[in-house]
C-alpha positions as CSV (number, residue, x, y, z in Angstrom):
1,M,-41.2,-25.4,-33.7
2,F,-42.5,-25.5,-30.1
3,I,-44.6,-22.7,-28.6
4,F,-45.0,-22.7,-24.8
5,L,-47.9,-20.8,-23.3
6,F,-47.5,-20.4,-19.6
7,T,-48.2,-18.0,-16.7
8,F,-46.3,-17.4,-13.5
9,A,-47.7,-17.2,-10.1
10,P,-47.5,-13.6,-8.8
11,D,-45.4,-14.6,-5.9
12,I,-42.5,-16.1,-8.0
13,N,-39.5,-13.8,-7.8
14,N,-37.1,-12.9,-10.6
15,H,-34.4,-15.5,-9.6
16,E,-37.0,-18.3,-9.6
17,M,-38.2,-17.2,-13.0
18,I,-34.7,-17.3,-14.4
19,R,-34.2,-20.8,-13.2
20,I,-37.4,-21.9,-14.9
21,L,-36.4,-20.3,-18.1
22,L,-33.0,-21.9,-18.0
23,L,-34.6,-25.4,-17.6
24,L,-37.0,-24.8,-20.4
25,S,-34.3,-23.6,-22.7
26,L,-32.3,-26.7,-22.1
27,L,-35.3,-28.9,-22.8
28,V,-35.9,-27.4,-26.2
29,G,-32.2,-27.1,-27.1
30,I,-32.1,-23.3,-27.6
31,G,-29.2,-22.6,-25.3
32,P,-29.2,-21.0,-21.8
33,V,-30.7,-17.7,-21.1
34,A,-28.1,-15.3,-19.6
35,A,-28.9,-14.1,-16.1
36,Q,-29.1,-10.4,-15.8
37,Q,-26.4,-8.5,-13.9
38,K,-27.6,-7.2,-10.6
39,G,-26.2,-3.7,-9.8
40,N,-23.1,-2.3,-11.4
41,L,-21.4,-4.1,-14.3
42,Q,-18.2,-6.0,-13.2
43,K,-15.7,-6.6,-16.0
44,G,-11.9,-7.3,-16.2
45,N,-9.6,-9.7,-14.3
46,Y,-6.2,-8.2,-15.2
47,G,-5.9,-5.5,-12.5
48,Y,-7.6,-3.0,-10.3
49,L,-8.0,0.8,-10.2
50,Y,-8.2,2.6,-6.9
51,C,-9.9,6.0,-7.6
52,H,-9.6,8.1,-4.5
53,M,-9.3,11.5,-2.8
54,N,-5.7,12.4,-2.2
55,D,-5.3,13.2,1.5
56,K,-3.4,16.5,1.1
57,G,-4.4,20.1,1.5
58,R,-7.5,20.9,-0.5
59,A,-7.6,17.3,-1.7
60,W,-8.1,16.1,-5.3
61,T,-9.0,12.9,-7.2
62,A,-6.1,10.5,-7.9
63,Y,-5.6,7.0,-9.3
64,A,-3.5,4.0,-8.2
65,L,-3.1,0.7,-10.1
66,S,-2.7,-2.8,-8.8
67,R,-2.4,-6.3,-10.4
68,D,-3.6,-8.2,-7.3
69,G,-6.0,-5.7,-5.6
70,L,-3.8,-5.4,-2.5
71,H,-0.6,-3.7,-3.5
72,Y,-0.8,-0.5,-5.6
73,H,1.2,2.2,-7.2
74,D,0.3,5.8,-7.9
75,L,-0.4,7.1,-11.4
76,L,0.7,10.6,-12.4
77,N,2.9,10.6,-9.2
78,G,-0.4,10.9,-7.2
79,D,-1.4,14.1,-8.8
80,S,-4.9,15.0,-9.9
81,I,-6.3,13.0,-12.8
82,F,-8.3,16.1,-14.1
83,S,-8.8,19.8,-13.5
84,D,-10.8,20.2,-10.4
85,Y,-11.5,23.8,-11.4
86,E,-13.1,22.6,-14.6
87,H,-15.2,19.9,-13.0
88,A,-15.9,21.1,-9.4
89,R,-17.7,24.3,-10.3
90,I,-18.8,25.2,-6.8
91,E,-15.7,25.0,-4.7
92,G,-12.9,23.9,-7.0
93,A,-12.1,20.6,-5.4
94,T,-13.4,17.0,-5.6
95,R,-13.6,14.5,-2.8
96,D,-14.9,11.0,-2.1
97,A,-14.6,9.8,-5.7
98,F,-16.8,6.8,-6.6
99,I,-16.2,5.2,-10.0
100,C,-18.0,2.4,-11.9
101,R,-18.8,1.2,-15.4
102,K,-21.8,2.2,-17.4
103,H,-24.4,-0.5,-17.2
104,D,-23.9,-1.4,-20.9
105,G,-20.1,-1.4,-20.8
106,S,-19.8,1.6,-23.1
107,G,-17.8,3.8,-20.7
108,F,-17.4,4.9,-17.1
109,L,-19.1,7.1,-14.5
110,M,-17.8,9.0,-11.5
111,V,-19.5,11.0,-8.9
112,C,-17.7,13.3,-6.3
113,T,-18.4,15.6,-3.4
114,D,-17.8,19.1,-4.6
115,M,-16.0,20.6,-1.6
116,N,-12.8,22.5,-0.8
117,V,-12.2,22.4,2.9
118,G,-9.4,24.9,2.7
119,R,-11.7,27.6,1.3
120,F,-14.4,27.6,4.0
121,K,-13.5,31.2,5.0
122,D,-13.4,32.9,1.7
123,L,-16.5,30.9,0.6
124,K,-18.1,32.2,3.9
125,K,-19.3,28.9,5.0
126,Q,-20.8,28.5,8.4
127,A,-18.6,25.5,9.2
128,E,-15.4,24.1,7.7
129,W,-17.0,20.9,6.6
130,D,-20.1,22.4,4.9
131,N,-20.6,22.0,1.2
132,Y,-23.4,22.4,-1.3
133,G,-23.4,19.9,-4.1
134,I,-22.0,17.0,-6.2
135,D,-20.3,16.5,-9.5
136,L,-21.4,13.9,-12.1
137,L,-18.8,12.8,-14.6
138,T,-18.6,10.5,-17.7
139,S,-15.7,9.1,-19.6
140,D,-15.0,6.7,-22.5
141,D,-11.4,5.9,-21.5
142,L,-11.0,6.7,-17.8
143,I,-8.7,9.6,-18.8
144,H,-10.8,12.3,-20.5
145,W,-13.9,13.3,-18.5
146,Q,-17.0,15.4,-19.0
147,S,-19.1,16.6,-16.1
148,K,-22.1,18.4,-14.8
149,T,-22.3,20.1,-11.4
150,F,-25.4,20.1,-9.2
151,D,-25.5,23.0,-6.7
152,Y,-28.3,22.0,-4.4
153,R,-28.7,25.6,-3.0
154,Q,-30.4,26.4,-6.3
155,G,-33.3,24.2,-5.4
156,L,-35.8,22.5,-7.6
157,S,-34.6,24.1,-10.8
158,I,-31.5,21.8,-11.0
159,F,-33.7,18.6,-11.0
160,C,-35.5,17.1,-14.0
161,D,-38.7,16.6,-12.0
162,P,-39.3,20.0,-10.2
163,Q,-43.0,19.2,-10.0
164,S,-42.4,16.2,-7.6
165,P,-42.8,16.7,-3.9
166,S,-39.8,18.3,-2.3
167,V,-38.0,17.1,0.8
168,Y,-37.2,20.7,1.8
169,Q,-39.0,24.0,2.0
170,D,-35.9,26.1,1.6
171,W,-33.0,24.7,-0.4
172,S,-30.8,27.7,0.2
173,T,-30.0,26.6,3.7
174,I,-28.6,23.2,2.7
175,N,-25.1,22.7,4.2
176,R,-24.0,19.2,3.3
177,V,-24.2,16.9,0.3
178,W,-21.7,14.2,1.0
179,A,-20.1,11.1,-0.5
180,P,-22.4,10.2,-3.4
181,Q,-22.2,6.7,-4.9
182,I,-23.8,5.0,-7.9
183,M,-25.7,1.8,-8.4
184,W,-27.4,0.7,-11.6
185,D,-31.1,-0.1,-11.1
186,E,-32.7,-2.0,-14.0
187,N,-36.1,-1.8,-12.3
188,Y,-36.4,2.0,-12.2
189,T,-39.1,3.4,-14.5
190,W,-39.0,6.9,-15.8
191,P,-42.2,8.9,-16.5
192,D,-42.0,8.2,-20.2
193,G,-41.9,4.4,-19.5
194,K,-38.2,3.9,-20.1
195,R,-36.6,1.3,-17.8
196,G,-33.3,1.6,-15.9
197,G,-31.6,4.4,-14.1
198,Y,-28.5,5.2,-12.0
199,F,-29.5,5.2,-8.3
200,I,-27.3,7.8,-6.7
201,Y,-27.3,7.8,-2.9
202,Y,-25.6,10.2,-0.5
203,S,-25.9,11.9,2.9
204,M,-27.5,15.3,3.1
205,W,-28.1,17.8,5.8
206,N,-30.2,21.0,5.7
207,R,-29.3,22.6,9.0
208,G,-32.5,24.8,8.9
209,E,-34.9,21.9,8.6
210,E,-33.3,18.7,10.1
211,K,-31.1,17.8,13.0
212,Y,-28.4,15.6,11.4
213,D,-27.1,14.0,8.2
214,R,-29.6,11.5,6.7
215,M,-29.3,9.2,3.7
216,Y,-31.1,10.3,0.5
217,Y,-31.2,9.1,-3.1
218,S,-31.8,10.4,-6.6
219,Y,-31.9,8.8,-10.0
220,A,-29.7,9.9,-13.0
221,D,-30.6,9.1,-16.6
222,E,-28.3,7.3,-19.1
223,T,-26.7,10.5,-20.2
224,F,-25.7,11.1,-16.6
225,T,-26.8,14.7,-16.9
226,Q,-30.4,14.6,-15.5
227,L,-31.0,14.1,-11.8
228,T,-34.3,13.5,-10.0
229,Q,-35.2,15.3,-6.7
230,P,-33.8,13.6,-3.6
231,K,-35.9,11.2,-1.6
232,L,-35.2,10.1,1.9
233,L,-33.7,6.6,1.9
234,F,-33.9,6.0,5.6
235,D,-33.7,7.8,9.0
236,W,-32.5,5.8,12.0
237,G,-32.7,8.7,14.4
238,Y,-29.0,9.7,14.3
239,A,-26.5,10.9,11.8
240,T,-25.3,8.5,9.1
241,I,-22.8,9.1,6.3
242,D,-20.5,7.4,3.8
243,A,-22.8,4.6,2.7
244,D,-21.6,1.9,0.3
245,I,-24.2,-0.5,-1.3
246,N,-23.5,-3.8,-3.1
247,W,-25.5,-6.7,-4.2
248,V,-24.5,-9.9,-2.4
249,E,-25.3,-12.9,-4.5
250,S,-24.9,-15.4,-1.7
251,D,-27.9,-14.2,0.3
252,Q,-29.8,-12.4,-2.5
253,Q,-29.8,-9.0,-0.7
254,W,-28.5,-5.5,-1.0
255,H,-25.9,-4.9,1.7
256,M,-25.0,-1.4,2.8
257,M,-21.9,-0.6,4.9
258,I,-22.2,2.7,6.5
259,K,-20.7,5.0,9.1
260,K,-23.0,5.5,12.1
261,E,-22.2,8.8,13.9
262,G,-25.0,8.3,16.5
263,G,-26.0,5.4,18.7
264,K,-23.0,3.0,18.8
265,P,-20.6,4.7,16.4
266,G,-18.6,2.8,13.8
267,L,-18.8,1.0,10.5
268,F,-21.9,-1.3,10.3
269,T,-23.9,-3.3,7.8
270,A,-27.6,-3.1,7.0
271,T,-29.5,-5.1,4.3
272,A,-32.6,-4.7,2.1
273,K,-34.4,-6.6,-0.6
274,E,-34.7,-3.5,-2.8
275,L,-32.4,-0.6,-3.3
276,T,-34.9,1.9,-2.1
277,G,-35.6,-0.1,1.0
278,P,-36.9,-0.6,3.5
279,W,-33.4,-0.8,5.0
280,G,-33.2,-2.8,8.3
281,E,-31.4,-1.5,11.3
282,P,-27.6,-2.1,11.3
283,V,-26.4,-5.4,12.5
284,E,-25.0,-4.6,16.0
285,D,-23.1,-7.9,16.5
286,D,-21.1,-7.8,13.3
287,Y,-19.2,-4.7,12.4
288,V,-15.6,-3.4,12.0
289,S,-14.7,-3.7,15.7
290,F,-11.0,-4.4,15.6
291,E,-10.1,-0.7,15.4
292,G,-11.3,-0.3,19.0
293,N,-12.1,3.3,19.8
294,K,-10.4,4.7,16.7
295,K,-12.7,6.5,14.3
296,C,-13.4,5.1,10.8
297,E,-15.3,6.2,7.7
298,G,-15.3,6.1,3.9
299,V,-16.2,2.5,3.3
300,S,-15.8,0.9,-0.2
301,A,-16.3,-2.8,-0.7
302,F,-15.2,-4.8,-3.8
303,Q,-14.6,-8.4,-4.8
304,L,-11.3,-9.7,-6.3
305,A,-11.8,-11.4,-9.7
306,G,-12.8,-15.0,-9.2
307,H,-13.5,-14.6,-5.5
308,D,-16.9,-14.6,-3.7
309,D,-15.6,-13.1,-0.5
310,W,-15.2,-9.3,-0.1
311,M,-12.4,-6.7,0.4
312,I,-13.5,-3.7,2.5
313,G,-11.6,-0.5,2.2
314,Y,-12.0,2.3,4.8
315,I,-10.3,5.2,6.5
316,E,-9.1,5.0,10.1
317,Y,-8.7,8.7,10.8
318,S,-7.9,8.9,14.5
319,S,-4.2,8.3,13.8
320,R,-1.7,10.8,12.3
321,P,-1.1,10.2,9.5
322,R,-4.5,8.6,8.8
323,N,-4.5,4.9,7.8
324,Y,-6.4,3.5,4.8
325,R,-7.2,-0.1,5.7
326,L,-8.2,-3.1,3.7
327,C,-9.9,-5.8,5.7
328,T,-11.8,-9.0,4.5
329,A,-15.4,-10.2,4.9
330,D,-16.9,-13.5,3.9
331,K,-19.2,-14.1,0.9
332,N,-22.2,-12.8,2.9
333,M,-20.3,-9.6,3.7
334,R,-20.0,-10.6,7.3
335,N,-17.2,-11.5,9.7
336,F,-14.9,-8.6,9.2
337,Q,-11.3,-9.4,9.9
338,K,-7.6,-9.2,9.0
339,P,-7.1,-5.4,8.6
340,R,-4.0,-4.1,6.8
341,N,-2.9,-0.8,5.4
342,I,-3.2,-0.4,1.7
343,E,0.3,-0.6,0.1
344,G,1.9,1.8,-2.3
345,V,-0.4,4.7,-2.4
346,N,0.7,8.2,-1.4
347,A,-1.9,9.8,0.9
348,P,-4.8,7.4,0.3
349,Q,-8.3,8.6,1.4
350,H,-12.0,8.0,0.7
351,G,-12.4,6.3,-2.7
352,S,-13.6,3.3,-4.6
353,F,-12.3,0.3,-6.6
354,L,-12.8,-0.9,-10.2
355,R,-11.7,-4.1,-11.9
356,L,-9.8,-3.5,-15.2
357,T,-9.1,-5.4,-18.4
358,K,-5.5,-5.7,-19.7
359,E,-6.1,-3.1,-22.3
360,E,-7.5,-0.6,-19.8
361,Y,-4.7,-1.2,-17.3
362,E,-2.0,-0.7,-19.9
363,R,-3.7,2.4,-21.3
364,L,-3.7,4.0,-17.9
365,Q,-0.1,3.0,-17.2
366,A,1.1,4.4,-20.6
367,W,-0.8,7.7,-19.8
368,S,1.0,7.9,-16.5
369,D,4.4,7.1,-17.9
370,G,4.1,9.9,-20.4
371,Y,3.3,12.3,-17.6
372,E,6.2,11.2,-15.5
373,L,8.7,11.6,-18.4
374,A,7.6,15.2,-18.7
375,T,7.6,16.0,-15.0
376,M,10.0,13.8,-13.1
377,L,13.5,15.0,-12.3
378,P,16.2,12.6,-13.6
379,N,18.7,10.7,-11.4
380,K,22.0,12.5,-11.0
381,Q,24.4,10.6,-8.6
382,N,22.2,7.7,-7.7
383,P,22.1,4.8,-8.3
384,V,25.8,4.3,-8.0
385,I,25.9,1.1,-10.1
386,E,23.9,0.2,-13.1
387,G,21.4,-2.6,-12.9
388,L,19.1,-4.2,-10.4
389,Y,20.8,-4.8,-7.0
390,A,19.8,-4.7,-3.4
391,D,20.9,-5.3,0.2
392,P,24.3,-3.6,-0.3
393,E,27.3,-4.3,1.9
394,V,30.4,-2.1,1.7
395,L,34.0,-2.7,2.8
396,W,37.0,-0.4,3.1
397,S,40.0,-2.7,2.4
398,E,43.0,-1.8,4.5
399,R,45.1,-4.0,2.2
400,D,43.9,-2.5,-1.1
401,Q,43.1,1.0,0.1
402,K,39.8,1.1,-1.7
403,Y,36.1,0.3,-1.2
404,Y,34.3,-2.9,-2.2
405,L,30.6,-3.1,-2.7
406,Y,28.7,-6.4,-2.3
407,P,25.0,-6.3,-3.2
408,T,22.3,-8.9,-3.7
409,T,21.7,-9.6,-7.4
410,D,18.1,-8.5,-7.9
411,G,15.4,-8.6,-10.7
412,Q,14.0,-12.1,-10.0
413,E,10.5,-12.6,-8.7
414,N,10.5,-13.8,-5.1
415,W,14.3,-13.0,-5.0
416,D,15.1,-16.2,-6.8
417,N,18.6,-15.2,-7.9
418,H,21.7,-17.4,-7.4
419,D,24.9,-15.4,-7.8
420,F,26.8,-12.8,-5.8
421,R,28.8,-10.0,-7.5
422,C,31.4,-7.4,-6.5
423,Y,32.3,-3.8,-7.4
424,S,35.3,-1.6,-6.4
425,S,35.9,2.1,-6.0
426,T,38.4,4.6,-4.7
427,D,35.9,7.4,-4.1
428,L,32.5,5.8,-3.5
429,K,31.3,7.4,-6.8
430,N,33.0,5.6,-9.6
431,W,32.6,1.8,-9.4
432,Q,34.3,-0.9,-11.4
433,Y,32.7,-4.3,-11.9
434,E,34.8,-7.1,-10.4
435,G,32.6,-10.0,-11.6
436,V,30.8,-12.9,-9.9
437,I,32.5,-13.9,-6.7
438,L,30.3,-16.8,-5.6
439,D,27.5,-18.7,-7.4
440,L,25.3,-20.9,-5.4
441,A,24.3,-22.9,-8.5
442,T,27.9,-24.1,-8.9
443,D,29.8,-23.3,-5.7
444,C,27.5,-24.4,-2.9
445,Q,26.4,-27.9,-1.9
446,W,23.6,-27.0,0.5
447,A,21.8,-24.2,-1.4
448,K,21.4,-23.5,-5.1
449,R,19.2,-20.4,-5.2
450,K,17.8,-17.4,-3.2
451,A,21.2,-15.8,-2.8
452,W,20.6,-12.9,-0.4
453,A,22.0,-10.1,1.7
454,P,25.7,-10.7,2.1
455,C,28.2,-9.1,4.5
456,I,32.0,-9.3,4.7
457,I,34.9,-8.5,6.9
458,E,38.6,-8.2,6.3
459,R,40.9,-9.7,8.9
460,N,44.7,-10.0,9.2
461,M,45.1,-13.6,10.4
462,A,48.9,-13.3,11.0
463,K,50.3,-13.3,14.5
464,K,51.5,-10.0,16.0
465,G,54.8,-8.9,14.4
466,K,54.4,-11.3,11.5
467,K,53.8,-10.3,7.9
468,A,50.2,-9.6,7.2
469,R,48.1,-12.5,6.0
470,W,44.7,-11.1,4.9
471,K,41.6,-13.2,4.8
472,Y,38.1,-12.2,3.8
473,F,35.1,-13.8,5.4
474,Y,31.9,-13.5,3.4
475,Y,28.6,-14.3,5.1
476,F,25.6,-14.9,2.8
477,V,22.1,-16.3,2.7
478,G,21.2,-19.3,0.6
479,E,17.6,-20.7,0.7
480,G,16.9,-19.2,4.0
481,Q,20.1,-20.2,5.9
482,I,23.4,-18.4,6.4
483,G,26.7,-19.7,5.0
484,V,30.2,-18.4,5.2
485,A,32.7,-18.3,2.3
486,V,36.4,-17.5,2.4
487,S,38.9,-15.8,0.0
488,D,42.4,-14.4,0.0
489,N,41.1,-11.4,-1.9
490,P,38.1,-9.0,-1.4
491,N,37.1,-9.6,-5.0
492,G,37.2,-13.3,-4.7
493,P,36.7,-16.0,-5.8
494,F,35.1,-17.2,-2.6
495,K,34.8,-20.8,-1.5
496,D,32.2,-22.2,0.8
497,A,34.1,-22.8,4.0
498,L,32.0,-25.4,5.7
499,G,29.9,-27.2,3.1
500,R,26.9,-26.5,5.3
501,P,25.3,-23.4,6.9
502,I,27.1,-21.6,9.7
503,V,23.6,-20.6,10.9
504,A,21.0,-23.2,10.2
505,K,17.2,-23.0,10.4
506,D,17.2,-25.6,13.2
507,L,19.6,-23.7,15.4
508,A,18.1,-23.8,19.0
509,V,18.0,-20.0,19.2
510,M,15.7,-19.8,16.2
511,K,12.9,-21.3,18.3
512,H,12.4,-17.6,19.3
513,G,10.9,-17.1,15.8
514,G,11.8,-15.2,12.7
515,A,13.9,-16.1,9.6
516,T,17.5,-17.1,9.5
517,I,18.6,-14.3,7.1
518,D,20.4,-10.9,6.8
519,P,23.7,-11.5,8.5
520,D,25.9,-8.6,9.6
521,V,29.5,-9.0,10.8
522,F,31.2,-6.4,13.2
523,Q,34.5,-6.1,15.0
524,D,34.3,-4.2,18.3
525,P,37.2,-1.7,18.3
526,Q,37.3,-1.7,22.1
527,T,37.7,-5.4,22.7
528,G,38.8,-6.7,19.3
529,K,36.0,-9.3,19.4
530,Y,34.1,-10.2,16.3
531,Y,30.3,-10.6,16.3
532,L,27.8,-12.0,13.8
533,Y,24.2,-10.6,13.9
534,W,21.2,-12.0,12.0
535,G,17.4,-12.4,12.0
536,N,14.2,-11.3,10.4
537,G,11.6,-10.6,13.1
538,T,14.1,-11.4,15.8
539,L,17.6,-9.9,16.2
540,I,20.2,-12.3,17.4
541,V,24.0,-12.0,18.0
542,A,26.8,-14.5,18.5
543,E,30.5,-13.9,19.2
544,L,32.6,-15.5,16.5
545,N,35.4,-17.8,17.4
546,N,38.9,-17.1,16.1
547,D,38.4,-19.2,13.0
548,M,35.5,-16.9,12.0
549,T,33.5,-19.9,10.8
550,S,32.0,-20.9,14.2
551,F,30.6,-19.0,17.1
552,K,29.9,-19.1,20.8
553,E,26.4,-19.3,22.3
554,P,24.0,-16.9,20.5
555,Q,21.7,-14.5,22.4
556,V,18.6,-12.5,21.5
557,I,18.8,-8.7,21.4
558,I,15.3,-8.0,20.1
559,P,12.9,-10.9,20.7
560,R,10.0,-11.3,18.3
561,S,7.6,-10.2,21.1
562,E,9.2,-6.8,21.0
563,K,9.4,-6.5,17.2
564,Q,6.6,-3.9,17.1
565,R,8.0,-2.0,20.1
566,Y,11.3,-1.3,18.2
567,N,9.7,-1.3,14.7
568,Y,12.3,-3.9,13.9
569,N,12.0,-6.2,10.9
570,E,15.3,-7.1,9.3
571,G,18.7,-6.0,7.8
572,A,20.5,-5.1,11.0
573,Y,23.8,-3.2,10.7
574,V,26.0,-2.3,13.7
575,F,28.8,0.3,13.8
576,Y,30.8,2.2,16.4
577,R,31.4,5.9,16.7
578,D,32.7,8.1,19.5
579,G,32.2,5.5,22.3
580,K,28.7,4.5,21.1
581,Y,27.4,1.4,19.4
582,Y,24.8,2.2,16.7
583,F,22.2,-0.5,16.0
584,T,20.4,0.2,12.7
585,W,17.8,-1.9,10.9
586,S,15.0,-1.9,8.4
587,E,11.3,-1.6,9.2
588,N,8.4,-3.0,7.2
589,D,8.5,-5.3,4.1
590,T,11.1,-4.6,1.5
591,R,8.3,-4.7,-1.1
592,S,6.6,-1.8,0.6
593,K,7.1,1.8,-0.4
594,N,7.4,2.4,3.4
595,Y,10.5,0.2,3.8
596,R,12.8,2.5,5.9
597,V,15.7,2.6,8.3
598,R,15.6,3.1,12.1
599,Y,18.3,3.1,14.8
600,A,19.1,2.9,18.5
601,I,22.3,3.8,20.4
602,S,23.7,1.4,22.9
603,D,26.6,1.1,25.3
604,S,27.1,-2.6,24.3
605,P,27.5,-4.5,21.0
606,T,25.4,-7.4,22.4
607,A,22.4,-5.6,24.0
608,L,20.4,-2.5,23.7
609,V,21.4,-0.7,26.9
610,R,22.2,2.9,28.0
611,N,23.6,3.7,31.4
612,G,22.7,0.3,32.7
613,Q,19.0,0.6,31.5
614,S,17.3,-1.1,28.7
615,V,17.0,1.2,25.6
616,K,13.5,2.3,25.2
617,A,12.0,2.4,21.8
618,A,11.7,6.0,20.7
619,E,9.4,7.5,18.1
620,K,11.9,9.8,16.3
621,T,14.4,7.1,15.2
622,I,13.8,7.0,11.5
623,I,16.9,8.0,9.7
624,L,16.0,7.1,6.1
625,Q,12.6,6.9,4.4
626,R,10.7,7.5,1.2
627,D,10.6,11.0,-0.5
628,N,7.3,11.3,-2.4
629,N,8.3,14.6,-4.1
630,K,11.3,12.9,-5.6
631,Q,9.5,9.6,-6.3
632,I,12.0,7.7,-4.1
633,F,10.5,4.7,-2.4
634,G,11.5,1.6,-0.5
635,T,14.7,3.0,1.1
636,G,16.3,0.4,3.3
637,H,18.6,-2.6,3.9
638,H,21.7,-0.7,4.2
639,A,25.4,-0.6,5.3
640,V,27.4,2.2,6.8
641,V,31.0,3.1,6.0
642,Q,33.4,5.6,7.4
643,K,35.9,7.4,5.2
644,P,39.2,6.4,6.7
645,G,40.9,9.0,8.9
646,T,37.9,11.3,9.0
647,D,34.5,11.6,10.7
648,E,32.8,11.5,7.3
649,W,30.2,8.7,7.1
650,Y,28.0,7.3,4.4
651,I,24.9,5.1,4.2
652,V,24.7,2.6,1.3
653,Y,21.2,1.4,0.7
654,H,18.7,0.2,-1.9
655,R,15.4,1.8,-3.1
656,F,12.9,0.8,-5.8
657,Q,14.3,1.3,-9.2
658,R,13.4,4.8,-10.2
659,P,11.0,5.5,-11.9
660,R,10.0,2.0,-13.1
661,G,10.1,0.1,-9.9
662,A,7.3,2.0,-8.1
663,K,4.9,0.9,-10.9
664,L,5.4,-2.8,-10.2
665,D,3.2,-2.9,-7.0
666,W,4.5,-5.6,-4.7
667,S,7.1,-6.7,-7.3
668,A,8.9,-3.4,-6.8
669,G,10.7,-5.3,-4.0
670,Y,12.4,-7.4,-6.6
671,N,13.5,-4.5,-8.8
672,R,15.8,-2.3,-6.7
673,E,18.9,-0.2,-7.1
674,V,21.8,0.8,-4.9
675,C,22.4,4.3,-3.7
676,I,24.8,6.2,-1.4
677,D,24.2,9.3,0.7
678,R,25.9,11.2,3.5
679,L,25.2,10.2,7.1
680,T,25.6,13.0,9.6
681,F,25.3,13.4,13.4
682,D,24.4,16.2,15.8
683,D,26.5,17.3,18.8
684,K,25.0,14.6,21.0
685,G,25.7,11.8,18.6
686,N,22.2,11.4,17.3
687,I,21.8,10.6,13.7
688,I,20.4,13.4,11.6
689,P,17.7,12.0,9.2
690,V,19.0,11.4,5.7
691,K,17.5,13.2,2.7
692,P,17.8,10.6,-0.1
693,T,19.2,12.2,-3.3
694,L,18.6,11.6,-7.0
């Protein structure tokens, strides 16, 4: 047995001491000494919980889940996870939820702003955004919560150390206690000598005694029911709110992202060696600058499991509706870049992120599934065919006097399917399966998989006065190129006509950018000419030759440089009605809940022009989009069909499989179903927005 007697110099810090102990333990063979967690406990690498204020009306606390930390889906349909009236005892609403684990891993903690903006008149507030306290909550399972409310107007009596010096003379005039957050501090010492406490920091404003919001902090005990009096954390001479503090291992400092409302406004970073400071001035040359003059707040930083760089969530609230962004920062929480909107969350707002274990993730999902079964209205007429399908094309066959439906076979990650199928109907309601009409795995030489987004046209190839000779030309995507297959029947079988793509990736026009996918074929009823359209990111058209398997020189309708101007992404579909050409297309990514359909009206089938002028991109051009109340998401990539002999029109489209698809985050875009709804027009020929049906 070895006994070491040693002393440490007083200037050796904790991290140097840990390295010395590790070395000594290895020398004597007793195993390494575990380094102590700094700040809040991080655990779980299966998924992520976004706990946030729902940006609707009075607001409430909601959950969303994600497997990758980037793409989310709502739990409980975005409804409140608990009774605000039970837990928010001052105003009946919770905001700015911050969630974390207990330091010993035995449960979870949450802290919220107790505020109901909609009640400021009946609560007789001086200002709409005034409030008076916060709520502290604890849970063993993230589902069942207990709480204690602290109404700061009551003054010293609510704190566990009323004898300590007070920051205010009159607590009854307090008018803001905003956006509290939690950080475990193992170094805090209570009066009885017990070590460790929950450092709760928040902005506070007492209009009667100070000029603006300043940052304060208190400590809560392990029961999360005892709170110390606030102390001033810092005062930079102007209002500061919405602080988010994290320990950054790479530079061994606490980093605080915070909203400056004075000086140069925006989201900035400051650092300190200790939680309680002193906190240095914000770094003026490194902040969230890519939002320009747009206003931002509600910062929440977190790290993806296995990564040392940072994700930064925040609200950009100048726009309507507001945007909840996720941007990145390096391992030192510097160099903010690559902003993007959070995906899949209905009305996201100020909140926080928590890593989850598989057991925790699945427990929350099961809880939400049970809620949905009890509250969600069932499907009635949609989807129109059973199974996972997308990108539907529909054909009215003059020869057969019935409709044929041609979807993409869905259900494979990264759209890695290989066959195409067909359905038929006489009424657009009852569909009969016609079987596989083309299989890339066996029927195509140049592509074996990724069979996507077909379109078809029926053509009588006989000369005038001769007996009809019907041919069916089926344009399809295989491995990112467009092919053409031919059959004598609309239900196949189809044969690859060329043994190569009709539109290849290396086609000269594709130098304009975008992907060679999503064909659409259209006959102009005014000229009899046939056109093929295609393109993701760029919309291209080419007039087909008489053989329907080759085309004249292609031309660009929407160049990639104008993609954002027109909100164009993919899935173009062109049709003709009452002297007008309707260009319709899908906006956003098909894996997004915000996948939706837009349109423009033109006087030409080969350009966006009206009365000799280029069609300007208009704002009110959305004709089909998500319906949160019905839990309908990802509505897009469509076709349009006219009931023969009438002015009755229908749009055939896909959506996330309901209700399962929306729970799959980004993978919802591989689990879609086909739906049909009426398409109507006003007296001027404008398309009236479609209300998707169950």
